[in-house]
matplotlib code that plots the C-alpha trace (Angstrom):
import matplotlib.pyplot as plt

x = [32.6, 31.9, 34.6, 33.0, 29.6, 31.0, 32.5, 29.4, 28.0, 24.9, 21.7, 20.4, 16.7, 15.4, 15.5, 11.7, 11.3, 13.8, 11.9, 8.6, 10.0, 11.5, 8.2, 6.2, 8.7, 8.5, 4.7, 4.6, 6.8, 4.8, 1.6, 3.2, 4.4, 0.9, -0.7, 1.7, 1.0, -2.8, -2.4, 0.1, -1.8, -4.4, -1.6, 0.2, -2.9, -3.3, 0.4, -0.2, -3.4, -1.4, 1.0, -1.4, -4.0, -7.7, -8.6, -6.4, -8.0, -11.6, -11.0, -10.8, -8.6, -6.7, -2.9, -0.9, 2.4, 3.3, 2.7, 4.7, 2.8, 4.3, 5.8, 3.0, 0.3, 2.2, 3.2, -0.5, -1.6, 1.0, 0.9, -2.6, -5.0, -8.8, -9.6, -6.2, -2.7, -2.1, 1.2, -0.7, -3.1, -0.2, 1.4, -1.8, -2.2, 1.4, 1.1, -2.1, -0.8, 2.4, 0.6, -1.9, 0.7, 3.1, 0.3, -1.3, 2.0, 3.0, -0.3, -0.6, 3.0, 2.3, -1.1, 0.2, 3.2, 1.0, -1.4, 1.4, 4.0, 1.9, -0.3, -3.4, -7.1, -9.1, -6.3, -7.9, -11.2, -9.5, -7.9, -11.1, -12.8, -10.1, -10.5, -14.3, -13.8, -12.9, -16.6, -17.1, -15.7, -15.3, -18.7, -20.5, -18.9, -18.4, -21.1, -20.1, -16.4, -17.2, -19.0, -15.9, -13.5, -15.7, -16.1, -12.3, -12.0, -10.0, -11.9, -9.8, -6.6, -4.0, -4.8, -8.5, -7.4, -5.0, -6.1, -9.5, -8.0, -4.9, -6.4, -6.0, -7.3, -5.6, -2.1, -2.6, -3.7, -0.7, 1.8, 0.3, 0.7, 4.3, 5.2, 3.8, 6.5, 9.3, 11.0, 10.2, 13.9, 14.6, 12.3, 13.8, 17.3, 16.4, 14.8, 17.9, 20.1, 17.9, 16.2, 12.9, 9.9, 10.3, 14.0, 13.2, 10.5, 12.8, 16.0, 14.7, 11.1, 11.0, 14.2, 12.8, 9.6, 11.3, 10.0, 6.5, 6.6, 7.8, 5.0, 2.3, 3.7, 3.3, -0.3, -1.3, 0.4, -1.7, -4.8, -4.2, -3.4, -6.6, -8.9, -11.8, -14.9, -13.3, -11.3, -14.4, -16.4, -14.1, -12.5, -14.3, -11.3, -9.9, -6.3, -6.9, -8.1, -6.3, -5.3, -8.1, -10.7, -9.0, -9.2, -13.0, -13.5, -11.8, -14.7, -17.1, -20.9, -23.4, -22.4, -18.9, -16.0, -13.4, -9.8, -8.6, -4.8, -4.7, -6.9, -4.7, -1.5, -3.0, -3.9, -0.4, 1.1, -1.1, 0.4, 4.0, 4.2, 2.6, 4.7, 7.9, 6.9, 6.2, 9.4, 11.7, 10.3, 9.7, 12.2, 11.1, 7.5, 7.9, 9.9, 7.3, 4.5, 6.2, 8.7, 8.8, 9.2, 5.8]
y = [20.5, 19.1, 21.2, 24.4, 23.4, 22.8, 26.2, 28.0, 30.4, 29.2, 31.0, 32.6, 33.1, 36.7, 38.3, 38.6, 34.8, 34.0, 36.4, 34.8, 31.3, 32.3, 33.7, 30.7, 28.4, 30.4, 30.4, 26.6, 26.0, 28.4, 26.5, 23.2, 24.3, 25.7, 22.4, 20.4, 22.7, 22.2, 18.4, 18.3, 20.6, 17.9, 15.5, 18.0, 18.6, 14.8, 14.7, 17.6, 16.0, 12.8, 14.6, 16.5, 15.6, 15.0, 18.2, 20.3, 18.8, 19.3, 22.8, 25.3, 26.6, 23.5, 23.9, 24.0, 23.0, 19.5, 18.9, 17.0, 13.7, 12.2, 9.1, 8.6, 8.6, 6.5, 4.0, 3.8, 3.2, 0.6, -1.5, -0.9, 0.2, -0.2, -3.8, -5.0, -3.4, -1.4, -3.3, -6.5, -4.9, -3.4, -6.9, -8.4, -5.7, -6.1, -9.9, -9.4, -6.7, -8.5, -11.8, -10.2, -8.3, -11.2, -13.7, -11.5, -10.9, -14.6, -15.8, -13.0, -13.7, -17.4, -16.9, -14.2, -16.3, -19.3, -17.2, -15.6, -18.4, -21.6, -22.7, -24.5, -24.6, -21.7, -19.7, -16.4, -17.5, -18.1, -14.8, -13.0, -15.0, -13.7, -10.2, -10.2, -10.8, -7.1, -6.4, -8.6, -6.7, -8.3, -7.0, -8.9, -12.3, -11.9, -14.2, -17.3, -16.5, -16.4, -19.8, -21.4, -19.9, -21.0, -24.5, -24.9, -23.6, -20.5, -18.0, -16.0, -17.0, -15.3, -17.8, -16.7, -13.0, -13.5, -16.4, -15.1, -11.8, -12.9, -13.3, -10.2, -9.7, -6.3, -7.6, -10.5, -8.1, -5.8, -8.6, -10.1, -6.8, -6.5, -10.1, -9.5, -6.8, -9.2, -10.2, -13.7, -14.2, -14.4, -17.4, -19.0, -18.5, -20.0, -23.0, -23.5, -23.4, -26.2, -24.0, -25.3, -23.0, -22.4, -21.7, -19.1, -17.7, -17.4, -16.3, -14.0, -13.0, -12.2, -10.0, -8.1, -7.5, -6.1, -2.5, -3.8, -6.0, -3.1, -0.8, -3.4, -4.3, -0.7, -0.6, -4.0, -3.5, -0.4, -2.2, -5.0, -2.6, -0.6, -3.7, -3.3, -5.2, -8.7, -8.7, -7.4, -10.3, -13.3, -12.2, -12.5, -12.6, -9.2, -10.6, -10.9, -7.4, -5.3, -1.7, -0.3, -2.2, -1.1, 2.6, 2.2, 0.3, 3.1, 5.4, 4.9, 4.4, 6.3, 9.2, 7.9, 10.2, 9.2, 9.0, 11.4, 11.3, 7.6, 7.6, 10.2, 8.3, 5.1, 6.8, 8.1, 4.7, 3.2, 5.5, 4.5, 1.1, 2.3, 5.4, 3.4, 1.1, 4.0, 5.9, 2.8, 1.7, 5.1, 4.9, 1.5, 2.5, 5.5, 3.5, 0.7, 3.3, 5.3, 2.8, 3.5, -0.1, -1.1]
z = [-38.8, -35.4, -33.9, -35.4, -34.1, -30.6, -30.5, -31.7, -29.0, -27.1, -27.9, -24.7, -24.2, -24.1, -20.6, -20.4, -21.0, -18.2, -15.8, -16.6, -16.2, -12.8, -11.6, -12.7, -11.0, -7.8, -7.9, -8.5, -5.5, -3.3, -4.3, -3.5, -0.1, 0.6, -0.3, 1.8, 4.8, 4.3, 4.2, 7.1, 9.5, 10.6, 11.1, 13.3, 15.3, 15.8, 17.0, 19.4, 20.7, 21.4, 23.6, 25.9, 28.5, 28.0, 29.7, 27.4, 24.3, 25.4, 26.8, 23.9, 22.4, 21.6, 22.0, 18.8, 20.4, 21.7, 25.4, 28.1, 28.0, 24.9, 26.4, 28.9, 26.2, 23.7, 26.3, 27.4, 23.8, 22.9, 26.0, 27.5, 24.8, 25.3, 24.7, 23.6, 23.4, 20.2, 19.8, 19.3, 16.8, 14.9, 14.6, 13.4, 10.7, 9.7, 9.3, 7.3, 5.1, 4.2, 3.7, 1.4, -0.6, -1.0, -1.7, -4.4, -6.1, -6.1, -7.5, -10.0, -11.3, -11.7, -13.4, -15.8, -16.6, -17.4, -19.6, -21.6, -22.0, -22.0, -24.9, -23.6, -24.7, -23.3, -21.9, -23.2, -21.7, -18.3, -18.4, -19.0, -16.3, -13.9, -15.2, -14.8, -11.0, -10.9, -11.0, -7.9, -4.8, -1.4, -0.2, -3.0, -2.3, 1.5, 2.6, 0.6, 1.4, 5.1, 4.8, 3.1, 5.7, 8.6, 7.1, 7.0, 10.6, 9.8, 11.9, 14.3, 12.4, 10.2, 7.5, 7.5, 7.4, 4.4, 2.1, 1.0, -0.1, -2.0, -5.5, -7.6, -11.1, -11.3, -10.6, -13.0, -15.7, -15.1, -15.0, -18.2, -20.0, -18.9, -19.8, -23.3, -23.8, -23.0, -26.4, -27.5, -28.2, -24.5, -24.1, -27.2, -26.0, -22.6, -24.3, -26.5, -23.3, -21.8, -19.2, -18.0, -17.8, -14.1, -14.5, -17.1, -14.8, -11.8, -13.5, -16.2, -15.9, -12.1, -12.1, -15.1, -13.2, -10.1, -10.5, -11.2, -8.1, -6.0, -7.2, -6.7, -3.2, -2.0, -3.3, -2.1, 1.3, 1.9, 0.6, 3.2, 6.0, 5.5, 5.5, 8.0, 6.9, 6.4, 9.7, 11.5, 10.2, 10.8, 14.1, 17.4, 19.8, 20.7, 20.4, 16.6, 16.1, 13.5, 14.0, 11.9, 14.0, 17.1, 16.3, 15.6, 18.9, 20.8, 20.2, 23.1, 22.6, 24.6, 26.8, 27.6, 26.9, 24.3, 25.5, 22.8, 23.6, 23.3, 20.1, 18.4, 19.5, 18.1, 14.8, 14.3, 15.2, 12.6, 10.0, 10.6, 8.8, 5.5, 5.5, 6.0, 3.1, 0.8, 1.6, 1.5, -1.9, -3.4, -6.2, -7.3, -7.0, -9.3, -11.8, -11.8, -12.5, -15.2, -16.8, -20.5, -21.3, -20.1]

ax = plt.figure().add_subplot(projection="3d")
ax.plot(x, y, z, "-o")
ax.set_aspect("equal")
plt.show()
């Protein structure tokens, strides 16, 4: 019976249906390409502006092809800048973004693990207290947070940039929901084998959470990279400026003229680390967002 079924001729769709499907597929790709071009065009203009001179930018029409000052403008941005070299600000932003992303993930993993696998009085209350902090953004608690950081002497330091922002109710909630889908038999088997809770956490729970960790790392890295208000508040030394602060400070006040080639070069340089993180972790990021086991 199975042999007869395998030899049965395949049913082909009507020609009209194939034609409509081909037209809709072509239209979908055309719309996608058009959308990509619309999004990419401002980035292309910024790249062109970073390779020409100031006079070419301010004298219309603006050129649409790259100029001959690419290395000159980018070298001036990286190693000269306005108040501090862009390379220094990129390093500060990179340390801050990685520290915030890793800190949020570690704390959220541990707190979600404790809430799900440990039995202690008030654990549900503690979880909801953590979850309620979602309604308290940084802007609401920024004054008391600044007082605490200043009291510990963490102004103008990487610790002051990172530690106040590493708590994450969202990541804790997502890890808790994922841990609740892990079969209880795994925890029982680990307990029978004599594995302590932290051994179970390191050897079983963390590897199973790999895609979730990757997805959250991408989101939290970009969150830390784009921070502006908190670094602006606690840093007074130019050497501790982040790249987002640096771009804002490049715009002159009063009647001074902005150095547009350097500003555009700096803006494009600021895009490179987040783009690298997204591209390098794209597969894990997609799996972490759409995994059917969650």
